[in-house]
C-alpha positions as a LaTeX table, in Angstrom:
\begin{tabular}{lrrr}
\hline
Residue & $x$ (\AA) & $y$ (\AA) & $z$ (\AA) \\
\hline
Met1 & $-4.62$ & $-2.73$ & 9.41 \\
Val2 & $-3.14$ & $-0.89$ & 6.48 \\
Thr3 & 0.42 & 0.40 & 6.93 \\
Glu4 & 2.78 & 2.37 & 4.76 \\
Thr5 & 4.57 & $-0.84$ & 3.78 \\
Asp6 & 1.40 & $-2.51$ & 2.49 \\
Ala7 & 1.39 & $-3.42$ & $-1.18$ \\
Ala8 & $-1.59$ & $-3.01$ & $-3.49$ \\
Pro9 & $-4.79$ & $-1.58$ & $-2.03$ \\
Gly10 & $-7.76$ & $-3.85$ & $-1.53$ \\
Leu11 & $-11.34$ & $-3.65$ & $-0.32$ \\
Val12 & $-12.64$ & $-2.38$ & 3.01 \\
Val13 & $-16.17$ & $-3.40$ & 3.92 \\
Leu14 & $-17.21$ & $-0.77$ & 6.46 \\
Trp15 & $-20.00$ & $-2.30$ & 8.55 \\
Val16 & $-21.84$ & 0.37 & 10.53 \\
Ser17 & $-25.46$ & $-0.76$ & 10.35 \\
Arg18 & $-27.36$ & $-2.16$ & 13.31 \\
Asp19 & $-29.46$ & $-4.20$ & 10.85 \\
Pro20 & $-28.45$ & $-7.89$ & 11.04 \\
Glu21 & $-30.03$ & $-8.61$ & 7.64 \\
Ala22 & $-27.87$ & $-5.97$ & 5.98 \\
Ala23 & $-24.86$ & $-7.53$ & 7.69 \\
Arg24 & $-25.73$ & $-11.09$ & 6.63 \\
Asn25 & $-26.96$ & $-10.41$ & 3.13 \\
Met26 & $-24.48$ & $-7.77$ & 2.09 \\
Ala27 & $-21.47$ & $-6.94$ & 4.28 \\
Leu28 & $-20.50$ & $-10.43$ & 5.41 \\
Met29 & $-21.65$ & $-12.25$ & 2.29 \\
Tyr30 & $-19.73$ & $-9.94$ & $-0.03$ \\
Ala31 & $-16.61$ & $-9.85$ & 2.15 \\
Gln32 & $-16.44$ & $-13.64$ & 2.37 \\
Asn33 & $-17.18$ & $-14.26$ & $-1.31$ \\
Ser34 & $-14.67$ & $-11.60$ & $-2.33$ \\
Arg35 & $-11.94$ & $-13.75$ & $-0.81$ \\
Leu36 & $-13.33$ & $-17.18$ & $-1.71$ \\
Lys37 & $-13.91$ & $-16.25$ & $-5.35$ \\
Gly38 & $-10.76$ & $-14.15$ & $-5.72$ \\
Trp39 & $-12.57$ & $-10.92$ & $-6.54$ \\
Trp40 & $-10.22$ & $-9.07$ & $-4.19$ \\
Glu41 & $-6.85$ & $-10.26$ & $-2.94$ \\
Arg42 & $-7.09$ & $-8.22$ & 0.26 \\
Val43 & $-10.36$ & $-7.75$ & 2.11 \\
His44 & $-10.74$ & $-6.00$ & 5.44 \\
Leu45 & $-14.00$ & $-5.95$ & 7.39 \\
Leu46 & $-14.22$ & $-2.94$ & 9.68 \\
Val47 & $-16.83$ & $-3.18$ & 12.44 \\
Trp48 & $-17.66$ & 0.40 & 13.36 \\
Gly49 & $-20.41$ & 2.07 & 15.38 \\
Pro50 & $-23.62$ & 0.18 & 16.18 \\
Ser51 & $-22.45$ & $-2.93$ & 14.34 \\
Ala52 & $-20.02$ & $-3.59$ & 17.21 \\
Asp53 & $-22.91$ & $-3.82$ & 19.67 \\
Val54 & $-24.97$ & $-6.02$ & 17.35 \\
Leu55 & $-22.09$ & $-8.39$ & 16.67 \\
Ala56 & $-21.22$ & $-8.81$ & 20.35 \\
Gly57 & $-24.74$ & $-10.00$ & 21.11 \\
Asp58 & $-25.60$ & $-12.13$ & 18.06 \\
Pro59 & $-24.10$ & $-15.66$ & 17.94 \\
Ala60 & $-25.31$ & $-16.20$ & 14.34 \\
Leu61 & $-23.46$ & $-13.08$ & 13.15 \\
Gln62 & $-20.42$ & $-14.13$ & 15.17 \\
Glu63 & $-20.41$ & $-17.44$ & 13.29 \\
Glu64 & $-20.61$ & $-15.65$ & 9.95 \\
Val65 & $-17.75$ & $-13.34$ & 10.91 \\
Ala66 & $-15.71$ & $-16.44$ & 11.85 \\
Asp67 & $-16.48$ & $-17.84$ & 8.38 \\
Cys68 & $-15.18$ & $-14.59$ & 6.87 \\
Gln69 & $-12.01$ & $-14.87$ & 8.92 \\
Ala70 & $-11.56$ & $-18.48$ & 7.79 \\
Ala71 & $-11.87$ & $-17.29$ & 4.18 \\
Gly72 & $-9.02$ & $-14.81$ & 4.71 \\
Val73 & $-10.94$ & $-11.64$ & 5.52 \\
Glu74 & $-9.07$ & $-9.55$ & 8.09 \\
Val75 & $-11.54$ & $-8.26$ & 10.69 \\
Phe76 & $-11.04$ & $-5.13$ & 12.75 \\
Ala77 & $-13.27$ & $-3.22$ & 15.15 \\
Cys78 & $-13.14$ & 0.40 & 16.19 \\
Arg79 & $-11.96$ & 0.51 & 19.80 \\
Ala80 & $-13.68$ & 3.84 & 20.54 \\
Cys81 & $-17.00$ & 2.45 & 19.33 \\
Ala82 & $-16.57$ & $-0.89$ & 21.07 \\
Glu83 & $-15.71$ & 0.85 & 24.34 \\
Arg84 & $-18.76$ & 3.10 & 24.07 \\
Tyr85 & $-20.94$ & 0.00 & 23.78 \\
Gly86 & $-18.95$ & $-1.90$ & 26.41 \\
Val87 & $-18.11$ & $-4.73$ & 24.00 \\
Ala88 & $-14.36$ & $-4.35$ & 23.32 \\
Glu89 & $-13.41$ & $-7.47$ & 25.27 \\
Ala90 & $-16.22$ & $-9.52$ & 23.72 \\
Leu91 & $-15.07$ & $-8.61$ & 20.21 \\
Ala92 & $-11.43$ & $-9.32$ & 21.01 \\
Gly93 & $-12.57$ & $-12.71$ & 22.32 \\
Leu94 & $-13.91$ & $-13.45$ & 18.83 \\
Gly95 & $-10.44$ & $-13.01$ & 17.36 \\
Ile96 & $-11.19$ & $-9.51$ & 16.11 \\
Thr97 & $-8.42$ & $-6.91$ & 16.29 \\
Val98 & $-9.87$ & $-4.03$ & 18.31 \\
Leu99 & $-8.06$ & $-0.74$ & 17.79 \\
Tyr100 & $-8.60$ & 2.94 & 17.14 \\
Thr101 & $-9.49$ & 3.22 & 13.47 \\
Gly102 & $-9.86$ & 6.88 & 12.55 \\
Glu103 & $-6.32$ & 7.19 & 11.22 \\
Ala104 & $-6.53$ & 3.78 & 9.56 \\
Met105 & $-9.72$ & 4.76 & 7.72 \\
Thr106 & $-8.01$ & 7.94 & 6.56 \\
Arg107 & $-5.07$ & 5.89 & 5.27 \\
Tyr108 & $-7.42$ & 3.49 & 3.45 \\
Leu109 & $-9.01$ & 6.43 & 1.66 \\
Lys110 & $-5.74$ & 8.19 & 0.84 \\
Asp111 & $-4.04$ & 4.98 & $-0.33$ \\
Gly112 & $-6.73$ & 4.08 & $-2.85$ \\
Trp113 & $-8.56$ & 1.25 & $-1.08$ \\
Lys114 & $-12.13$ & 0.74 & $-2.26$ \\
Val115 & $-14.57$ & 1.27 & 0.61 \\
Leu116 & $-18.01$ & $-0.32$ & 0.63 \\
Ser117 & $-20.25$ & 0.84 & 3.47 \\
Val118 & $-23.22$ & $-1.00$ & 4.92 \\
\hline
\end{tabular}
């Protein structure tokens, strides 16, 4: 997550949609290509709200998130959301950092990160 010692801001892809097509064809595709093609040096994918529930139950989306991670995208999930859906452990098992993200989102916005929401 972003800290006060972080260098230049990057891109946060805020994935909130329950729609798997929006995830596949926008959030995950753009996040992965942003790293692979060098469009952004730092890319964070933030799984928030209903997307946490969708991701925990969809092996195809899990594979695409793993591809994003392999490309250098840092993936985080909102702990409060994941706990509400009962999927915090499942997401952590996918190598996703699960933590409370309200303050982190505020820092992203205040520190000049670009935020793309799906």
